[in-house]
Residue, then its C-alpha position, 0 to 999 in steps of 0.5 A: m481485491k478478493d480479500v479486501n482486508s489484505i489491501w493494506e501496505r506492510p509494515i504499518t505506518l501508525s502516524d497514517v492510521q487513525p485511532l481504533l474505530t468505535p461506534g461513536m466515531v462513526q457516528s460522529a463522522e456521519k453527523q459532521l459529513g451529513y451522510r451515512l458512510p457505506a457499510a463496506y467502508i466502515e467494515l474496512m475501517k474496523k480492521q485497519n482505520g485508514g492508511n497506505i495501501r499496497c494496491g491501485l486502480r488499473d490503468e490510473d494515471y494518478n497515484h492512488t495510495r491510501i484510503f483516509g480513516i475515520g478519526p480526528n487526526e489529519n488525513s481522515i475522512t473528516n479532517n483533510e485538505f480537500l473537504p473545505s473546497i470540494p463541491h457539496g455531495l462529495i467526500p474525498f478519501d484520497g487525493l493529491a494536489h488537484w485530484c481526489l477519490c471521492l464517495d459521491y452522494r450527489k445522485d443518491p444520498d444513501t448509496p454513494s458511487v465512487v468517482h475520480i475528479e480533477l479539481e481547479s480552485g474547487i471547481i470540477k474540471s473532469e470526473e470519471t466514475i470508478a464504481p457504483t458502490f464502494s464495495e465494487y470499488l474495492e473489488q477493482l483494486i489490484i496490486v501495484e509494482e513500481v518495479e517488477i518484484f521477484v520471489v525467491e522460493t527458499t526454506t533457508p535463511i535469507g542470508e543464504v539468498v544473499r550469499i548466493i546472489s553476491t557470489v553470482l554478482g561478485t558484489p556484496i549485498r549488505p544488510h540495511f535498516s529503514a524504519g526497523d525494517l531489515h532488508y539487504f541492498g547493493f549495486h552492481g555493475e557500471n550502471d549501478v543497478r540497484i538490488y534489494l532483497h526483503g523477507n516476507k515476514v516483517p515488523k507489523y509496524h514501522q519504527e517512527e521517531f514520534l508515535p501518535e497517542h493512539a499507538a498506546e491503544r495497541d497490544d501488538l506493537n512487537a508483532s509480525i505480519l507478512r508483507h504479502p500474505e499471498v506468499d510463504e513467509n520464508y520466501v524472499f523478495l528480490e527487486i532489481e531497479n534498472e529501468e534503462y537495461e530491462g534486458q539486463r535485469q532478466e539476464m541477472v534473474q537468469n543467472f540467479r536461477d542458473a545458480g540454484l535459486i527458484i525464482n518467479s514473478l510476484n504476479h505468479y502468487l497474486s494471480 
């Protein structure tokens, strides 16, 4: 990523984030781990202390979706399920079941590389070096799309885009709230193609039933943020979930264009 501070998923789920970082928290973590943390990692945590990311690694066959922060809560770099059983010199910062992404201090106790390891009962079955430093790992991150995302260029309210698409489809696209995030959703056709429309400007934080205690530290709980900062705040995201009928998806997008909408792939704005 060119701008490493934009790797984080938006809106933010505060329960996945550690408290606001302090020098004392860094010192405590380094003392507990026995190693100095990379400067690039600490700088990243100053912007957001861990959480879910909208990026991944190219050609990965695992699901890298987060970076552990520094702090006392679960899923931090000093408090996670992998640390007790992992070999000495490896510090996990993401993982699931039998794999981890780790800071690797085994060869250099001062400048760790980043490795992907496969584990079984605490024994490394395979490993792959991802990058020689944490900074170079960050440079390798790319935006990951489970489903191709399209962008509707518009200066009108999202409701007008919803109206046009509903008219083209002959199907109502209705508003829906999920954790405080407004989007529009509908089905189309006999194959139940799922259609989602999202605005780019969203609440900075997801609404959660139980906010962590450190939420009280924040003075921006009611702030807004751009889901993808590379895209104009007025533009609308369009997702069409229909993996079995890719041709139909492209046909639908063309029909929307024929109705006057300017539509590009999200990758057009990220490249």
